[in-house]
TORKOL-4160 file (C-alpha; in steps of 0.2 Angstrom, whole numbers, padded with zeros to 4 digits, m for minus):
276
<pt num="1" X="m0029" Y="m0155" Z="0026"/>
<pt num="2" X="m0034" Y="m0153" Z="0008"/>
<pt num="3" X="m0051" Y="m0145" Z="0011"/>
<pt num="4" X="m0066" Y="m0143" Z="m0002"/>
<pt num="5" X="m0061" Y="m0129" Z="m0014"/>
<pt num="6" X="m0072" Y="m0116" Z="m0021"/>
<pt num="7" X="m0076" Y="m0115" Z="m0039"/>
<pt num="8" X="m0067" Y="m0099" Z="m0041"/>
<pt num="9" X="m0051" Y="m0107" Z="m0033"/>
<pt num="10" X="m0052" Y="m0122" Z="m0044"/>
<pt num="11" X="m0053" Y="m0110" Z="m0059"/>
<pt num="12" X="m0038" Y="m0100" Z="m0054"/>
<pt num="13" X="m0028" Y="m0116" Z="m0052"/>
<pt num="14" X="m0033" Y="m0123" Z="m0068"/>
<pt num="15" X="m0028" Y="m0106" Z="m0077"/>
<pt num="16" X="m0011" Y="m0108" Z="m0069"/>
<pt num="17" X="m0009" Y="m0126" Z="m0074"/>
<pt num="18" X="m0015" Y="m0123" Z="m0092"/>
<pt num="19" X="0001" Y="m0112" Z="m0094"/>
<pt num="20" X="0011" Y="m0128" Z="m0091"/>
<pt num="21" X="0024" Y="m0120" Z="m0081"/>
<pt num="22" X="0021" Y="m0123" Z="m0063"/>
<pt num="23" X="0037" Y="m0122" Z="m0052"/>
<pt num="24" X="0044" Y="m0139" Z="m0047"/>
<pt num="25" X="0051" Y="m0132" Z="m0031"/>
<pt num="26" X="0045" Y="m0116" Z="m0022"/>
<pt num="27" X="0055" Y="m0110" Z="m0007"/>
<pt num="28" X="0047" Y="m0097" Z="0005"/>
<pt num="29" X="0055" Y="m0085" Z="0017"/>
<pt num="30" X="0040" Y="m0083" Z="0029"/>
<pt num="31" X="0044" Y="m0065" Z="0036"/>
<pt num="32" X="0034" Y="m0053" Z="0046"/>
<pt num="33" X="0025" Y="m0063" Z="0060"/>
<pt num="34" X="0031" Y="m0051" Z="0074"/>
<pt num="35" X="0027" Y="m0035" Z="0064"/>
<pt num="36" X="0010" Y="m0042" Z="0060"/>
<pt num="37" X="0006" Y="m0044" Z="0078"/>
<pt num="38" X="0013" Y="m0027" Z="0083"/>
<pt num="39" X="0003" Y="m0018" Z="0070"/>
<pt num="40" X="m0013" Y="m0026" Z="0078"/>
<pt num="41" X="m0007" Y="m0022" Z="0096"/>
<pt num="42" X="m0004" Y="m0041" Z="0100"/>
<pt num="43" X="0011" Y="m0050" Z="0107"/>
<pt num="44" X="0023" Y="m0057" Z="0095"/>
<pt num="45" X="0017" Y="m0075" Z="0098"/>
<pt num="46" X="0000" Y="m0071" Z="0091"/>
<pt num="47" X="0009" Y="m0068" Z="0074"/>
<pt num="48" X="0018" Y="m0084" Z="0075"/>
<pt num="49" X="0001" Y="m0093" Z="0079"/>
<pt num="50" X="m0008" Y="m0085" Z="0064"/>
<pt num="51" X="0007" Y="m0089" Z="0053"/>
<pt num="52" X="0003" Y="m0107" Z="0056"/>
<pt num="53" X="m0014" Y="m0104" Z="0047"/>
<pt num="54" X="m0004" Y="m0097" Z="0032"/>
<pt num="55" X="0007" Y="m0113" Z="0031"/>
<pt num="56" X="m0008" Y="m0124" Z="0031"/>
<pt num="57" X="m0016" Y="m0114" Z="0016"/>
<pt num="58" X="0000" Y="m0113" Z="0006"/>
<pt num="59" X="0004" Y="m0132" Z="0008"/>
<pt num="60" X="m0014" Y="m0136" Z="0003"/>
<pt num="61" X="m0013" Y="m0125" Z="m0013"/>
<pt num="62" X="0004" Y="m0131" Z="m0018"/>
<pt num="63" X="m0001" Y="m0149" Z="m0017"/>
<pt num="64" X="m0017" Y="m0145" Z="m0027"/>
<pt num="65" X="m0007" Y="m0136" Z="m0040"/>
<pt num="66" X="0006" Y="m0150" Z="m0042"/>
<pt num="67" X="0021" Y="m0142" Z="m0035"/>
<pt num="68" X="0033" Y="m0156" Z="m0030"/>
<pt num="69" X="0044" Y="m0148" Z="m0017"/>
<pt num="70" X="0039" Y="m0134" Z="m0005"/>
<pt num="71" X="0053" Y="m0128" Z="0007"/>
<pt num="72" X="0048" Y="m0116" Z="0021"/>
<pt num="73" X="0061" Y="m0106" Z="0031"/>
<pt num="74" X="0054" Y="m0110" Z="0048"/>
<pt num="75" X="0068" Y="m0106" Z="0060"/>
<pt num="76" X="0085" Y="m0100" Z="0056"/>
<pt num="77" X="0102" Y="m0102" Z="0066"/>
<pt num="78" X="0101" Y="m0083" Z="0070"/>
<pt num="79" X="0084" Y="m0085" Z="0077"/>
<pt num="80" X="0092" Y="m0094" Z="0093"/>
<pt num="81" X="0097" Y="m0076" Z="0097"/>
<pt num="82" X="0079" Y="m0070" Z="0100"/>
<pt num="83" X="0072" Y="m0068" Z="0117"/>
<pt num="84" X="0072" Y="m0085" Z="0126"/>
<pt num="85" X="0053" Y="m0084" Z="0129"/>
<pt num="86" X="0050" Y="m0082" Z="0110"/>
<pt num="87" X="0061" Y="m0096" Z="0106"/>
<pt num="88" X="0052" Y="m0107" Z="0118"/>
<pt num="89" X="0036" Y="m0102" Z="0111"/>
<pt num="90" X="0041" Y="m0106" Z="0093"/>
<pt num="91" X="0047" Y="m0123" Z="0098"/>
<pt num="92" X="0031" Y="m0127" Z="0107"/>
<pt num="93" X="0021" Y="m0121" Z="0091"/>
<pt num="94" X="0032" Y="m0132" Z="0080"/>
<pt num="95" X="0029" Y="m0147" Z="0092"/>
<pt num="96" X="0010" Y="m0144" Z="0092"/>
<pt num="97" X="0010" Y="m0142" Z="0073"/>
<pt num="98" X="0019" Y="m0158" Z="0070"/>
<pt num="99" X="0007" Y="m0167" Z="0082"/>
<pt num="100" X="m0008" Y="m0159" Z="0074"/>
<pt num="101" X="m0003" Y="m0160" Z="0055"/>
<pt num="102" X="0007" Y="m0176" Z="0052"/>
<pt num="103" X="m0008" Y="m0188" Z="0050"/>
<pt num="104" X="m0016" Y="m0175" Z="0038"/>
<pt num="105" X="0000" Y="m0174" Z="0028"/>
<pt num="106" X="0001" Y="m0193" Z="0027"/>
<pt num="107" X="m0017" Y="m0195" Z="0022"/>
<pt num="108" X="m0014" Y="m0183" Z="0008"/>
<pt num="109" X="0002" Y="m0192" Z="0002"/>
<pt num="110" X="0014" Y="m0178" Z="0007"/>
<pt num="111" X="0031" Y="m0182" Z="0013"/>
<pt num="112" X="0039" Y="m0172" Z="0027"/>
<pt num="113" X="0057" Y="m0169" Z="0029"/>
<pt num="114" X="0069" Y="m0155" Z="0036"/>
<pt num="115" X="0086" Y="m0147" Z="0033"/>
<pt num="116" X="0097" Y="m0139" Z="0046"/>
<pt num="117" X="0105" Y="m0142" Z="0062"/>
<pt num="118" X="0091" Y="m0154" Z="0069"/>
<pt num="119" X="0102" Y="m0160" Z="0083"/>
<pt num="120" X="0101" Y="m0142" Z="0091"/>
<pt num="121" X="0082" Y="m0143" Z="0092"/>
<pt num="122" X="0074" Y="m0148" Z="0109"/>
<pt num="123" X="0074" Y="m0167" Z="0111"/>
<pt num="124" X="0055" Y="m0168" Z="0111"/>
<pt num="125" X="0054" Y="m0159" Z="0094"/>
<pt num="126" X="0068" Y="m0170" Z="0087"/>
<pt num="127" X="0058" Y="m0185" Z="0092"/>
<pt num="128" X="0042" Y="m0179" Z="0084"/>
<pt num="129" X="0051" Y="m0174" Z="0068"/>
<pt num="130" X="0059" Y="m0191" Z="0066"/>
<pt num="131" X="0042" Y="m0200" Z="0069"/>
<pt num="132" X="0034" Y="m0188" Z="0056"/>
<pt num="133" X="0048" Y="m0192" Z="0044"/>
<pt num="134" X="0046" Y="m0211" Z="0046"/>
<pt num="135" X="0027" Y="m0210" Z="0044"/>
<pt num="136" X="0028" Y="m0200" Z="0028"/>
<pt num="137" X="0044" Y="m0206" Z="0020"/>
<pt num="138" X="0035" Y="m0216" Z="0006"/>
<pt num="139" X="0023" Y="m0202" Z="0001"/>
<pt num="140" X="0025" Y="m0195" Z="m0017"/>
<pt num="141" X="0012" Y="m0181" Z="m0020"/>
<pt num="142" X="0023" Y="m0167" Z="m0013"/>
<pt num="143" X="0038" Y="m0165" Z="m0002"/>
<pt num="144" X="0036" Y="m0152" Z="0012"/>
<pt num="145" X="0054" Y="m0147" Z="0018"/>
<pt num="146" X="0056" Y="m0137" Z="0034"/>
<pt num="147" X="0072" Y="m0127" Z="0036"/>
<pt num="148" X="0075" Y="m0128" Z="0055"/>
<pt num="149" X="0090" Y="m0121" Z="0064"/>
<pt num="150" X="0096" Y="m0118" Z="0046"/>
<pt num="151" X="0106" Y="m0105" Z="0037"/>
<pt num="152" X="0115" Y="m0105" Z="0020"/>
<pt num="153" X="0132" Y="m0101" Z="0027"/>
<pt num="154" X="0130" Y="m0115" Z="0041"/>
<pt num="155" X="0127" Y="m0127" Z="0027"/>
<pt num="156" X="0141" Y="m0121" Z="0016"/>
<pt num="157" X="0153" Y="m0122" Z="0030"/>
<pt num="158" X="0147" Y="m0140" Z="0034"/>
<pt num="159" X="0150" Y="m0145" Z="0016"/>
<pt num="160" X="0167" Y="m0138" Z="0016"/>
<pt num="161" X="0172" Y="m0147" Z="0032"/>
<pt num="162" X="0164" Y="m0163" Z="0025"/>
<pt num="163" X="0175" Y="m0161" Z="0009"/>
<pt num="164" X="0190" Y="m0157" Z="0019"/>
<pt num="165" X="0188" Y="m0173" Z="0029"/>
<pt num="166" X="0186" Y="m0183" Z="0013"/>
<pt num="167" X="0202" Y="m0176" Z="0007"/>
<pt num="168" X="0211" Y="m0180" Z="0023"/>
<pt num="169" X="0205" Y="m0198" Z="0022"/>
<pt num="170" X="0211" Y="m0199" Z="0004"/>
<pt num="171" X="0194" Y="m0203" Z="m0002"/>
<pt num="172" X="0195" Y="m0188" Z="m0015"/>
<pt num="173" X="0208" Y="m0177" Z="m0022"/>
<pt num="174" X="0206" Y="m0157" Z="m0022"/>
<pt num="175" X="0205" Y="m0159" Z="m0041"/>
<pt num="176" X="0189" Y="m0169" Z="m0039"/>
<pt num="177" X="0180" Y="m0155" Z="m0031"/>
<pt num="178" X="0167" Y="m0148" Z="m0043"/>
<pt num="179" X="0149" Y="m0141" Z="m0042"/>
<pt num="180" X="0141" Y="m0158" Z="m0042"/>
<pt num="181" X="0152" Y="m0165" Z="m0027"/>
<pt num="182" X="0149" Y="m0149" Z="m0017"/>
<pt num="183" X="0130" Y="m0150" Z="m0020"/>
<pt num="184" X="0130" Y="m0168" Z="m0014"/>
<pt num="185" X="0138" Y="m0162" Z="0002"/>
<pt num="186" X="0124" Y="m0150" Z="0006"/>
<pt num="187" X="0109" Y="m0154" Z="0017"/>
<pt num="188" X="0098" Y="m0150" Z="0001"/>
<pt num="189" X="0107" Y="m0164" Z="m0009"/>
<pt num="190" X="0090" Y="m0173" Z="m0012"/>
<pt num="191" X="0081" Y="m0158" Z="m0018"/>
<pt num="192" X="0081" Y="m0149" Z="m0035"/>
<pt num="193" X="0086" Y="m0131" Z="m0034"/>
<pt num="194" X="0071" Y="m0119" Z="m0031"/>
<pt num="195" X="0063" Y="m0112" Z="m0046"/>
<pt num="196" X="0054" Y="m0099" Z="m0037"/>
<pt num="197" X="0059" Y="m0090" Z="m0020"/>
<pt num="198" X="0045" Y="m0080" Z="m0012"/>
<pt num="199" X="0048" Y="m0068" Z="0002"/>
<pt num="200" X="0034" Y="m0060" Z="0012"/>
<pt num="201" X="0034" Y="m0043" Z="0021"/>
<pt num="202" X="0041" Y="m0033" Z="0007"/>
<pt num="203" X="0059" Y="m0035" Z="0012"/>
<pt num="204" X="0072" Y="m0037" Z="m0001"/>
<pt num="205" X="0084" Y="m0049" Z="0007"/>
<pt num="206" X="0087" Y="m0067" Z="0006"/>
<pt num="207" X="0092" Y="m0068" Z="0024"/>
<pt num="208" X="0105" Y="m0082" Z="0023"/>
<pt num="209" X="0093" Y="m0094" Z="0015"/>
<pt num="210" X="0098" Y="m0107" Z="0002"/>
<pt num="211" X="0113" Y="m0097" Z="m0003"/>
<pt num="212" X="0120" Y="m0110" Z="m0015"/>
<pt num="213" X="0104" Y="m0117" Z="m0021"/>
<pt num="214" X="0095" Y="m0100" Z="m0027"/>
<pt num="215" X="0108" Y="m0096" Z="m0039"/>
<pt num="216" X="0095" Y="m0095" Z="m0054"/>
<pt num="217" X="0079" Y="m0095" Z="m0044"/>
<pt num="218" X="0066" Y="m0082" Z="m0049"/>
<pt num="219" X="0063" Y="m0070" Z="m0034"/>
<pt num="220" X="0046" Y="m0063" Z="m0029"/>
<pt num="221" X="0043" Y="m0051" Z="m0015"/>
<pt num="222" X="0026" Y="m0051" Z="m0008"/>
<pt num="223" X="0021" Y="m0035" Z="0001"/>
<pt num="224" X="0011" Y="m0043" Z="0015"/>
<pt num="225" X="0016" Y="m0050" Z="0031"/>
<pt num="226" X="0017" Y="m0069" Z="0032"/>
<pt num="227" X="0001" Y="m0071" Z="0043"/>
<pt num="228" X="m0009" Y="m0062" Z="0029"/>
<pt num="229" X="m0001" Y="m0072" Z="0015"/>
<pt num="230" X="m0014" Y="m0084" Z="0007"/>
<pt num="231" X="m0016" Y="m0094" Z="m0009"/>
<pt num="232" X="m0021" Y="m0079" Z="m0019"/>
<pt num="233" X="m0004" Y="m0071" Z="m0015"/>
<pt num="234" X="0004" Y="m0088" Z="m0020"/>
<pt num="235" X="m0005" Y="m0088" Z="m0037"/>
<pt num="236" X="0001" Y="m0070" Z="m0041"/>
<pt num="237" X="0018" Y="m0076" Z="m0037"/>
<pt num="238" X="0017" Y="m0091" Z="m0049"/>
<pt num="239" X="0008" Y="m0080" Z="m0062"/>
<pt num="240" X="0023" Y="m0068" Z="m0061"/>
<pt num="241" X="0035" Y="m0083" Z="m0062"/>
<pt num="242" X="0026" Y="m0089" Z="m0078"/>
<pt num="243" X="0029" Y="m0073" Z="m0087"/>
<pt num="244" X="0048" Y="m0073" Z="m0085"/>
<pt num="245" X="0061" Y="m0080" Z="m0096"/>
<pt num="246" X="0073" Y="m0091" Z="m0087"/>
<pt num="247" X="0089" Y="m0089" Z="m0096"/>
<pt num="248" X="0102" Y="m0097" Z="m0084"/>
<pt num="249" X="0116" Y="m0086" Z="m0091"/>
<pt num="250" X="0111" Y="m0088" Z="m0109"/>
<pt num="251" X="0103" Y="m0075" Z="m0121"/>
<pt num="252" X="0085" Y="m0075" Z="m0126"/>
<pt num="253" X="0089" Y="m0081" Z="m0144"/>
<pt num="254" X="0098" Y="m0096" Z="m0137"/>
<pt num="255" X="0083" Y="m0100" Z="m0126"/>
<pt num="256" X="0071" Y="m0099" Z="m0140"/>
<pt num="257" X="0082" Y="m0111" Z="m0151"/>
<pt num="258" X="0083" Y="m0123" Z="m0136"/>
<pt num="259" X="0064" Y="m0123" Z="m0135"/>
<pt num="260" X="0062" Y="m0125" Z="m0154"/>
<pt num="261" X="0074" Y="m0140" Z="m0154"/>
<pt num="262" X="0064" Y="m0148" Z="m0139"/>
<pt num="263" X="0048" Y="m0146" Z="m0149"/>
<pt num="264" X="0056" Y="m0154" Z="m0164"/>
<pt num="265" X="0062" Y="m0168" Z="m0153"/>
<pt num="266" X="0044" Y="m0170" Z="m0146"/>
<pt num="267" X="0035" Y="m0170" Z="m0162"/>
<pt num="268" X="0048" Y="m0182" Z="m0170"/>
<pt num="269" X="0045" Y="m0194" Z="m0155"/>
<pt num="270" X="0026" Y="m0193" Z="m0157"/>
<pt num="271" X="0028" Y="m0197" Z="m0176"/>
<pt num="272" X="0039" Y="m0212" Z="m0172"/>
<pt num="273" X="0027" Y="m0219" Z="m0159"/>
<pt num="274" X="0013" Y="m0217" Z="m0171"/>
<pt num="275" X="0022" Y="m0227" Z="m0184"/>
<pt num="276" X="0026" Y="m0241" Z="m0172"/>
């Protein structure tokens, strides 16, 4: 999967890394496959097929940059309402991609996992998914997380039901419910919250994606359809992210003081280590 890079691409990546602020977790709403195809007079399926090429390139670039988690919104619960032929095509493409790409992911130390109502997927797709999960489960370079038959509201409702059951079984009391417990009941419990959310196609919507998790994510809207989105677009999104001040509800002065304190702690730690 990780093909030979051009010198220019390596330089671009090194420039981003030198700033020392590569997002740990990037989430992507891959939007615009159908409109891309329509703009070229092609059937919608052509957009989905071309979108697979974008997935390959972005997975490669993120792994090369040192991004630890990449979550792709591949299929929403609402997508089941699309024409039956299109849904069938999407499932076939997913199945083919899993069969074609799992070995490459494994060879490049990338772990594959998924969030969503996996049980609602066709049996053959489920089987291929679980085999891919098993094969790549110990890989550590990056985690590629596919959101399949997923929506933020679905996951939140699922968490509420799970907590209700815990209360009814006297495992917890209502007073025990807090953000940590709620987060642990979501399908994303093993993932850190996204640092950067990218949406393609120029649309300013989050489309029921990671509603709980993106509370403090930086959002970047790319004005290209997903099939045209490539690593250069990703680099621009990361560069934009690196220029922002992430305050998490604080004011700038507080953030500066926190950074100053962290630097003092690092410098002190280095001095102590030098003495020892």
